[in-house]
C-alpha positions in Angstrom: 18.4 -148.7 -21.4 20.0 -151.2 -23.1 17.5 -153.8 -21.2 14.1 -151.6 -23.4 16.1 -151.7 -27.2 17.4 -155.5 -27.2 14.4 -156.6 -26.3 12.5 -154.2 -28.9 15.1 -155.2 -30.8 14.2 -158.8 -30.9 10.0 -158.5 -31.1 10.7 -156.2 -34.7 12.5 -159.3 -35.6 9.7 -161.9 -34.8 7.0 -159.6 -35.8 9.0 -159.3 -39.1 9.4 -163.1 -39.4 6.1 -163.7 -38.4 4.3 -161.5 -40.4 6.9 -163.2 -43.9 6.1 -166.5 -43.0 2.3 -165.5 -42.9 2.0 -163.7 -46.2 3.8 -167.0 -47.4 1.3 -169.3 -46.4 -1.7 -167.3 -47.1 0.0 -166.9 -50.7 0.3 -170.7 -50.7 -3.5 -171.6 -49.2 -4.6 -168.8 -51.7 -3.1 -170.8 -55.1 -3.7 -174.3 -53.8 -7.5 -174.2 -52.6 -9.1 -172.1 -55.4 -12.3 -172.5 -53.4 -11.1 -170.4 -50.1 -9.2 -167.5 -51.4 -11.2 -164.6 -50.4 -10.8 -166.0 -47.1 -6.5 -166.0 -47.6 -7.2 -162.6 -49.3 -9.0 -161.1 -45.7 -6.6 -162.7 -43.3 -3.7 -161.7 -45.7 -5.0 -158.0 -46.0 -5.0 -158.4 -41.8 -1.5 -159.6 -41.9 0.0 -156.5 -43.6 -2.8 -154.2 -41.2 -0.9 -156.4 -38.4 2.3 -155.2 -39.1 2.0 -152.1 -39.9 0.1 -151.1 -36.9 2.9 -153.2 -35.3 5.6 -151.3 -36.9 4.4 -147.6 -36.3 3.7 -149.2 -32.9 7.6 -149.1 -32.9 8.0 -146.4 -34.4 6.2 -144.2 -31.8 8.4 -145.7 -29.1 11.3 -144.6 -30.4 10.2 -141.4 -31.2 8.8 -140.9 -27.0 12.4 -142.1 -25.6 14.5 -139.7 -27.7 12.4 -137.1 -26.8 12.0 -137.9 -23.1 16.0 -139.0 -22.7 
């Protein structure tokens, strides 16, 4: 069980870090390349949606593990 928790913790950290860097990248690109701003807004929205769904998946996993174990 500890292995699953360690892997989950590592994945959550990687997802959070990746989302933060991707959001920062999209913001900087929106500022510098104004012609492609709508495209980066869409990418930013997709990153935030992915982050919320990923966090939700880990919360559901946590609830299931605490309920059944």
